[in-house]
C-alpha positions in Angstrom: 113.6 151.9 128.5 112.6 152.8 132.0 115.1 152.8 134.9 114.6 153.0 138.7 116.9 154.1 141.5 118.2 151.3 143.7 117.3 153.5 146.7 113.8 154.1 145.5 112.0 151.7 143.1 109.2 154.2 142.6 111.6 156.8 141.1 111.7 156.0 137.4 113.3 157.9 134.5 113.8 157.3 130.8 117.1 156.2 129.3 118.2 159.6 128.1 117.7 161.1 131.6 119.6 158.2 133.2 122.5 158.7 130.7 122.8 162.4 131.4 122.1 162.4 135.1 124.0 159.1 135.7 123.3 158.9 139.4 119.9 159.7 141.1 119.9 162.5 143.6 119.1 159.9 146.3 122.6 158.5 145.6 121.3 155.2 144.3 122.2 153.7 140.9 119.9 153.3 138.0 118.7 149.8 137.0 116.4 148.7 134.2 112.8 148.4 135.4 112.5 145.4 133.1 115.2 143.1 131.8 114.2 141.5 128.6 115.0 137.8 127.9 116.4 137.4 124.3 114.6 135.1 121.9 115.6 131.4 122.2 116.3 131.2 118.4 118.8 134.0 118.7 120.5 132.5 121.8 120.7 129.0 120.3 122.3 130.3 117.1 124.7 132.9 118.5 127.5 131.5 116.3 125.7 132.8 113.2 125.9 136.4 114.2 128.8 139.0 114.1 129.7 141.2 117.1 127.9 144.3 115.7 124.8 142.1 115.0 124.9 140.7 118.5 125.4 144.2 119.9 122.4 145.6 118.0 120.1 142.8 119.1 121.0 143.3 122.8 120.8 147.1 122.6 117.5 147.2 120.7 116.0 144.8 123.2 117.0 147.0 126.1 116.4 150.4 124.6 113.2 149.7 122.6 112.3 153.0 120.9 114.8 155.3 122.8 117.0 155.4 119.6 115.5 154.5 116.2 116.7 151.3 114.7 118.8 152.7 111.9 120.4 155.3 114.2 121.2 152.6 116.7 122.8 150.4 114.1 125.0 153.3 112.9 125.9 154.2 116.5 127.0 150.6 117.2 128.9 150.2 114.0 130.8 153.4 114.8 131.4 152.6 118.5 132.1 148.8 118.3 134.5 148.8 115.4 137.2 146.5 116.8 137.3 142.8 117.6 137.1 140.9 120.8 138.6 137.5 119.9 138.5 134.4 122.1 141.9 132.5 121.9 142.4 129.0 122.9 145.3 128.3 125.3 144.3 124.6 125.8 141.4 122.4 125.1 139.4 123.7 128.0 140.8 127.2 128.7 140.4 130.3 126.5 141.3 133.9 126.9 138.8 136.7 125.8 141.0 139.6 124.6 139.2 142.9 125.2 142.1 145.2 124.6 141.9 145.7 120.8 140.2 149.1 121.0 141.9 152.5 120.8 142.9 152.8 124.5 144.0 149.1 124.7 141.5 148.2 127.4 138.1 146.7 127.8 136.7 150.1 128.9 136.6 151.1 125.2 133.4 149.1 124.8 131.6 151.2 127.4 133.3 154.5 126.8 132.8 154.6 123.0 129.2 153.5 123.2 128.4 156.0 126.0 130.1 159.0 124.2 128.2 158.3 121.0 124.9 157.9 122.9 125.5 161.3 124.6 126.5 162.9 121.4 123.3 161.6 119.8 121.1 163.0 122.5 122.9 166.4 122.8 121.1 169.2 121.1 122.6 172.4 119.6 122.5 175.3 122.0 122.2 173.3 125.2 124.4 173.9 128.2 127.8 172.2 128.0 127.9 168.7 129.3 130.5 168.2 132.0 131.6 164.6 132.2 133.3 163.6 135.5 135.2 160.3 135.8 137.3 158.7 138.5 139.9 156.2 137.2 142.2 153.6 138.8 143.9 153.0 135.5 142.1 152.2 132.3 138.7 153.9 132.5 140.1 157.4 132.1 142.1 156.7 128.9 139.1 155.0 127.3 136.8 157.9 128.3 139.3 160.5 127.1 139.6 158.9 123.6 135.8 158.2 123.5 135.0 161.9 124.1 137.9 163.6 122.5 136.6 166.4 120.2 132.9 165.6 120.9 131.2 169.0 120.6 129.7 170.7 123.6 131.3 168.3 126.1 134.1 168.6 128.6 135.7 165.7 130.4 137.4 166.0 133.8 139.4 162.9 134.8 140.5 162.3 138.4 143.3 159.7 139.0 145.3 158.8 142.1 148.8 160.1 142.3 151.5 157.5 141.8 149.0 154.7 141.4 148.6 154.4 137.6 151.2 153.2 135.2 153.3 155.6 133.1 151.4 154.7 129.9 148.0 155.0 131.6 149.0 158.5 132.8 150.1 159.4 129.3 146.7 158.4 128.1 145.1 160.7 130.7 147.2 163.8 130.4 148.2 164.2 126.8 144.9 164.8 125.0 144.2 168.5 125.4 141.1 169.9 123.6 138.1 169.1 125.8 139.9 166.7 128.1 141.2 167.7 131.6 143.1 165.5 134.1 143.5 166.0 137.8 146.1 164.1 139.8 144.6 163.5 143.3 146.9 162.9 146.3 144.9 159.9 147.5 143.4 156.6 146.3 140.9 155.7 143.7 138.3 155.6 146.4 139.1 159.2 147.1 138.7 160.1 143.5 135.4 158.2 143.3 134.1 159.9 146.5 134.9 163.4 145.0 132.9 162.6 141.9 129.9 161.3 143.9 130.0 164.4 146.1 129.9 166.6 143.0 126.8 164.8 141.8 125.1 165.3 145.2 126.0 169.0 145.4 123.0 171.2 144.8 125.0 174.3 143.7 127.1 172.4 141.2 124.0 170.7 139.7 122.2 174.1 139.5 125.1 175.8 137.7 126.5 173.0 135.6 125.2 170.0 133.6 127.1 167.1 135.2 127.2 163.5 134.2 129.5 160.5 134.9 131.5 158.3 132.7 132.2 155.8 135.4 130.4 152.5 135.4 127.8 154.0 137.6 126.4 155.3 134.3 124.1 152.7 132.9 125.2 153.4 129.3 128.6 152.0 130.3 127.2 148.6 131.4 125.0 148.0 128.4 127.7 147.6 125.8 129.8 145.4 128.2 127.2 142.7 127.8 128.0 142.5 124.1 131.3 140.7 124.4 130.0 138.0 126.7 127.4 137.0 124.1 130.0 137.3 121.4 132.5 135.1 123.3 129.8 132.4 123.6 129.2 132.7 119.9 132.8 132.0 119.2 132.9 129.1 121.6 129.8 127.6 120.0 131.7 127.5 116.7 134.4 125.5 118.6 131.7 123.1 119.9 132.0 124.4 123.5 128.8 124.7 125.6 129.4 124.5 129.4 131.0 127.9 129.9 132.5 129.5 132.9 133.7 133.1 132.8 136.4 134.4 135.1 136.3 138.2 135.4 139.0 140.5 136.9 136.9 142.6 139.3 137.6 146.0 140.9 134.6 148.3 140.7 132.5 145.2 139.7 131.1 146.9 136.5 132.5 144.2 134.2 131.0 141.3 136.1 127.8 143.3 136.7 127.4 143.5 132.9 128.0 139.7 132.6 125.3 139.1 135.2 123.0 141.4 133.4 123.7 139.4 130.2 122.9 136.2 132.2 119.5 137.7 133.2 118.9 138.4 129.4 119.6 134.7 128.6 123.4 134.4 128.2 124.1 130.7 128.2 126.7 130.4 131.0 127.2 128.0 133.8 129.2 130.0 136.3 130.9 133.3 136.9 134.1 133.8 138.9 134.9 137.2 140.4 138.7 137.4 140.6 140.2 140.2 142.8 143.5 141.3 144.1 144.0 142.0 147.9 141.2 144.6 147.7 138.8 141.8 148.6 135.6 143.3 149.8 133.4 141.0 147.7 135.3 137.7 148.4 135.0 138.5 152.1 131.3 139.2 151.8 130.6 135.9 150.0 132.5 134.0 152.7 131.1 135.8 155.8 127.9 137.5 154.7 129.2 140.8 156.0 129.7 143.6 153.5 132.6 145.6 154.9 134.4 148.2 152.7 138.0 149.1 153.4 140.4 151.7 152.1 141.9 150.4 148.8 145.5 149.0 148.7 147.8 149.7 145.8 148.7 146.6 143.7 150.2 145.7 140.4 146.7 145.2 139.1 145.9 148.9 139.6 142.6 149.0 137.7 141.2 146.6 140.5 142.4 148.7 143.4 138.9 149.5 144.7 137.9 149.1 148.3 134.3 150.1 147.9 133.0 148.8 144.6 130.1 150.9 143.3 128.5 148.3 141.2 128.0 145.7 143.9 124.7 147.3 144.7 123.6 146.6 141.1 124.6 142.9 141.4 122.6 142.5 144.6 119.7 144.2 142.9 119.8 141.7 140.0 119.4 138.9 142.5 116.8 140.8 144.6 119.2 140.8 147.6 119.2 136.9 147.7 122.8 136.2 148.7 122.2 132.4 148.5 121.2 132.5 144.8 124.1 134.9 144.0 126.6 132.6 145.7 125.4 129.7 143.6 126.3 131.6 140.4 129.3 133.6 141.5 132.4 132.3 143.1 135.2 134.6 144.2 139.0 134.4 144.9 141.7 137.0 145.8 145.4 137.1 145.0 148.5 138.9 146.1 151.1 140.7 144.0 153.5 137.8 144.4 150.9 135.3 143.2 150.1 137.6 140.3 153.7 137.8 139.1 154.1 134.1 139.5 151.0 133.6 137.4 152.3 135.9 134.7 155.4 133.6 134.5 153.4 130.4 134.6 151.1 131.5 131.8 154.0 132.5 129.6 155.9 129.3 130.2 152.9 127.0 129.7 151.2 128.9 126.8 153.8 131.3 125.4 151.2 134.0 126.2 151.8 137.4 127.8 149.1 138.4 130.3 148.6 141.7 132.1 148.3 141.5 135.9 144.5 141.7 135.8 144.4 138.9 133.2 146.8 136.8 135.3 144.5 137.1 138.3 141.5 135.9 136.3 143.6 132.9 135.2 144.6 132.1 138.7 140.9 132.1 139.7 140.2 129.6 137.0 142.9 127.3 138.5 141.3 127.6 141.9 137.8 126.9 140.6 139.1 123.8 138.8 140.5 122.5 142.0 137.4 123.2 144.0 134.8 122.2 141.4 136.4 119.6 139.1 134.5 118.8 135.9 135.5 117.3 132.6 132.7 119.2 130.7 133.4 122.8 131.4 135.1 125.4 129.2 136.8 128.2 131.0 137.1 131.8 129.6 139.2 134.3 131.5 138.9 137.9 130.5 142.0 139.9 129.4 141.0 143.4 130.2 144.1 145.4 129.2 147.1 145.2 126.9 150.3 144.0 128.7 152.3 147.0 127.3 150.5 149.2 129.9 152.4 147.5 132.8 156.0 147.2 131.7 157.4 147.4 135.3 155.4 144.4 136.5 156.9 141.8 134.1 160.1 139.8 134.5 162.7 141.0 132.0 162.5 138.0 129.7 158.7 138.4 129.4 158.7 142.2 129.1 161.0 141.8 126.0 158.2 139.8 124.3 155.6 142.5 124.6 154.6 144.1 121.3 154.2 147.9 121.9 151.4 149.3 119.6 152.4 152.2 117.3 149.9 154.6 118.9 151.8 154.4 122.2 155.0 155.5 120.7 153.2 158.5 119.2 151.6 159.2 122.7 155.1 159.5 124.3 155.9 162.5 122.0 152.9 164.6 123.2 153.0 167.3 125.9 151.4 166.3 129.2 149.2 168.5 131.5 147.4 167.7 134.7 146.1 169.7 137.7 147.3 168.6 141.2 144.9 168.4 144.1 144.2 166.9 147.5 141.1 165.1 148.6 139.3 168.3 149.8 135.9 168.5 148.0 135.7 172.3 148.3 138.9 172.6 146.2 137.5 170.3 143.6 134.2 172.2 143.6 136.0 175.5 143.2 138.0 174.0 140.2 134.8 172.9 138.5 133.0 176.3 139.1 136.1 178.2 137.9 135.7 176.6 134.5 131.9 177.1 134.3 130.6 178.3 131.0 
């Protein structure tokens, strides 16, 4: 697999280099030089394949000979060892549950695959791999569990002070071993900016082996394509064909993976990008002007992103053709008040407890149905995190119905540890160099 930088199409690297270097020095993002279209026989018979089989078919088409077939199968079987069920709420509306992994969030798909790919490529005696990750909620927990105990790696997680839930913070700060957490007195965008500055710093790159676990790393996006194809497979079994995906969108990695899947042949009619009031993309699709703004804190904290990194990848997939992109992607934004009302509505109509991000995706489905009525379409909204991560958001009656997984009760018993830091890059750089080995 060859990849190029979005800032320089002539700069090409192999998959291993892109995984470990994550972001080109020209500050672009890596994209596949070629996107294979999966065979028609496979696409037409998706319902005959399991999730691991689908994952292997997609990964092998993209990676070619980067990882030998048997090794790739073993890696996928280890990384993707939990389900992603599609559940019917009504005849035309389904929820895709992506929170059945260890950290109870969809980020487990990307984090577990990426950590195993990195472990596969790491060689004995090499310089320690320092993994940097900014999180607005769920990414950090998934990365922490994905890399916990992986030899010759060290993970540093940056998260915004007071802007993650109690359970999310526990998942970041209670791991120990090779996982470090830094509480930044700022926003997610500040955390992301510090990570990007680190990758662009010549001295840090000369003295340390840095890589990213955010969705800027291409190995995070590849496994997120798996569950789109697997969702279609499940819907095929139910006789559903005209499919619309509604995706909670913050840093836009999740929907970027869906659009990559579309380019590979995913049978889908439409995508909906559902956001909270951090609405950079809905405004762009409405006005044609891409204007980032400082992020605003909301109940759907994993979507509190004012400058979504992966939008550049989405534009690249469509060769900067905004008109074609707008045909396939519709976008809507919602306030906290609308989100809480949606949580109540979903519970009352379907006896289903949805996290804030999930509720926003459901709201976008309702808006799309109103604007583009059709009797043929089947709607799938993505549930990206377990509701137990956001206990303070729910009305008391609904909160009482949330099943708390056993691993979270165990998590609460652990000691917590985090560094505290401002948004000054020099302080962050000094912290990284102080731990240099």
